[in-house]
N, C-alpha and C positions, 0 to 999 in steps of 0.2 A: 097419234099412238093408236096400235089398231085395239077394242077390245071385242078380245075371240076367247075371251079366260074363260065363258061358261058353256061354252063349246068342246070341251076336252075331253074327252071319255071319263067315265066314272074312277076309271081303275087306273088311269094318268091323278089324278089326283088323288087318288089313298097316297100311290108308288110316293109321291112326293112329300101327301104331309109324315110318312115314314120317315121318308128318305133327312127330312129337314129337326124331327126330336133328333135323329140319330147324329144331326149332328151338333143337335144342340147335350145333347141329355150329358158327355163330359162335367159342360158346366151342376147341372139337377148330381152328380157322381161325387162333384169336388164339394159340395152345399151339403149334402148328405154326409160326409166326410167332415167335415166340423161337427158337423151338428151330432154324433154317436160319440169324437173326442171328445164332447165338452162333456156331454151324460154320462159318458163310464171316467170320465177323471183323468183320460190319458192328457188334455190338456186344460190347465189350468183356468182360473177366469180372469185372472190377470196377466192370461195368457196373450190377450185380446186386443190388450193397449200397447203392448211389447210389438208388439207381432203389427198391428195397426201403425204402430210408429214405423217400422221397418219399412213399411207396404208406401206411408207419405211419401216418406222422405230422404230414402235412400231406392228400392222398388222402382215405387210407379217414374221418380225425373230420369233414372233410369232407362225404363220404358219410353218412355217420351222423345229422348235425347236420340236415342235410336231411333227411331222410327222418325222425328223430323228431318236426323241427318240421311237416310234412307228416300229425301222426298227430290223430287227432282217437282221444286213447286213452279220452273213457268214451263216444264211442260208439259203438254194436254192439258193448257187450261184455258175454258173453259166461262168469259167475266160472265155470263147471262148464268149457267149454271153458279159459278159461286156465291151471285148475286142474288137468282134465287131462291134457294140452299138455307142464303144465311139470310136473309127473310123471313123468308116462312118459320128457319128455329125463332128469330127475335119475336114473331107475333106470341107463339105460344109458349116461351119464356115471359113473354110481361104479360099473354091472358091468366096464364099459371100463378103468377107474381100477384096480382093483382086479385082470384080469383081466392087465393087462400089471405093477400091483408085485410079486404075489403067482406066477403062473405064468411071467410072462419075466421076469421079475427084471428092469427096469429105473431106474430113478432116477425118483423124482418127478414132477419137470418134466417128464419126458419120456412118461412115467404119463399127467399132467394131459391136455399137447397131445392125446399118444391119445386120449383118451378126449374132448375136446371135439371134434373129425372125426368121433368118431362121436354127435354128439349135438345140431350145429345146425345145421341144412339148406341149401341155396342156396335162402331161402324166392322173394328175387326176381330170380334171371335164369331161374332151372329153374322153380322153384317157384308161380309167380303166371302167367309165362304159358301151365302146362299144368294147374291148376284153374281158369284163366277163360275156357280152350279148349271145356273139360269143365262144366261147372255154372255155365259167365255168370257176369254181375256181382254175383250174390249170395255169390260165394267170397273177396270184398272182405274182409270180414271176419272171416273165418278168416285170410284170411294178415295184415292186421294184426297179430290176436292172437297171431299165432304169431311176427311178427316181434318183438311188445313184451316177448317171453318170451323168446328168445333173445336181445337185444341188450342185455335187463334183467340179466338172472339167469345167461342160459351163459356169456355172452362172457365180461362177470365177475366171477363167479367163476372161468371158467377162469383167466383172465389172473390171481387174484389168489392162489391157490395154484398154478402155475406160476412164479411173483413167491415165493413163501415158501416152495417147492422150494430155488430156488437157494440160499439162507441155510440151511439145513438144522446146518450144521454152528456156526452163531452160535447163543448165548444165545435164547432167545422173546421177551426184550424187545428185544434186538436183530430176531431177525427182522422182527417184527412196526415194529419203526422204521423202516425200510431198505423193510420194503413199502412199507409210506405215507407212501415219501419217493419210492417207484419208480413209485409211482400216482399218485400227484399230480402227477407226473409227465408222465405219459402224458396227451396232448393224444388219444389214443381214446382213453379211458376217463372223460378231459372231457368228452370234446365229447358220452356218453354221456346225462352228467347233466346238461350245460345244454341239447342237447333237451330231457330229460323234460320238465324245466323249464322252457325258454321252449314248448313241446308247452300241461304245465298249465295255465301264464297265459293261454295265449294270441295268445302277443304272438310278432309277425308281421320280420324284418328289411325296411330301406327297400328297395325294386327294383334299383338294382341294388349292396348290399350283397351281397343272396342271391341276381342269377344270378352274381352270382362265386361263389360257394359254393356252386352248385352243379354251374359247371363246372367247378372244383377237382372238386368231389364225382363227375360222370360220368367223369375221367380213371383213376378208384384198381381199375375191376374190367376194363377196357382192359392196366392196366401189370400188373395184377397176373400173368392171362392170358399174357403177354408175359415175366417174372421166371421162370412156369413152365416153360416153356418152356427158359429159360436154365437152369432148376436142372436140368432131366430132360436138356438135355443134355452141360452138366459134371458129371453124377453119369456114375461107371464100375460096367458090368459087373459083379454080386455072381452069386456064389451064391444061389440063392433064400431070398427075405427072408419069412417071412410074416407082418411089419409090417401094413405098409399091407393088406394080404390081409385081414388082422383089423380094422382100425379099416375096412374099407370092409362087413366083415361085418356090422360094427357102424352102420353106419349105415344100407346098403339090406335090412338085415332087420332086425337088430333094435330100431334104436328105429319103423320104421311098426308093429310089434309090438305094445314096451310101451303108443305113441303110443293103436294102439289098443286093449289091457286098459284101460289106464286108462277112457278114454272107456266104456268097457260098465259101466263099476263106477260113470260119476257120472251121475247123472240131472240134467235141467233144460239137454239140450244137444241139440237137435235133429237131426234126420241126416243134410240133409243136408254143416251144419257137420263131425261126428263124419267124413264121409266126405272133407271136405274138411282137414282136419289129417290121416289116417292118407295122406293124397297127400302132404300139403307130408312128413310126416315120414317118405315115402321117398322123397326126391331125395335130392341126393347134398349134401357134404359145402359150406357157403359160400365163393366165390371167392381171395377174401382168406385163406383157411388154408397155405396155404405162408409169408403173409407172415406171419401170427402167429407158423409152425412158429421161423423163421428166426429168429427175436429169442431165439428158444432153441435158434440152431446143432439144426434139425429138419430143414432145409428140402427136402433131399433125402426123407427118409421121408415126408412133406408132402404134397407133389405127384407123389410119386409113389403117395400114398393116393389123394384127388383125384383122380389123372390115370385110375386104374382106378375108380374109383365113379360117376363121370361116362361113362367106354366105357360100362356095366353098366348104367348108371340108364338108360337106356328100355325094355331088358327086363324091370327089378322095375318099374317108374313102372309100365307099361300091363300086369303079371298083379295090379298093386296094384289096378288101373280096375277092372280085370278080378270082380276076389273085393270088391269096393265099391260 
């Protein structure tokens, strides 16, 4: 990689930051709509859990199924890229998990959700438009591989560990039994497994079924962002809480650094793929992060962390681009 970014003329940097802000602006607007809808009683507080259940159990599984079936898991596959991105993400996941457990003394499920926020990027909504804007269509291979790592490794790992954390007072065999039962009933995890199998087998649904799944999946992100606004509207002002800031630092700083170090140690990865992967790792966390956090009663923490990380990301992504 050629570190020539700081030679960019100032007007190019400013123009790019404006473009990036406009790219993320719809996310802010949807959060604002949810915030004001809650404050003006257009949405009742009781609507948030119901809308969250719709996203978690119907819209998000449909989105995952649709996205995985649209991926060719073997096309343009680069083992070095997948290993480097996965190891870097797992390193950050482990570091934030230990920090919340050992330093902040938080419960295990709480620490897992914090770690998940620092190790999984908003690859589709933020990462994909940014890297295609900068690197062109060649970035699509990196986006696909990153998506596979996050959906098939980081997200299931977080769900499994968080479920297990909620059963810490039970006997070990009961923990595994209850965790397995809850996961088997999880539409999100089942959609990931089904989508991966169908993609690997090259099976596609009939057009009416595929369109129905696509329409349901398209509702996931807008609804999730409306929910974030509603959660923020219902969150009472408290003394400065550093937890969401630590999660945001993990996401915007530690994650790209860890992925970059792993790419430096991994051979056989083209420079453009390395650069794309680092930029993807510098994106804020998934838009549905608060929905998953809400499952473990951490919606306020995860919504605040997402808002902070997204607000700062157009600065940090620009700095990362300048470096790579």
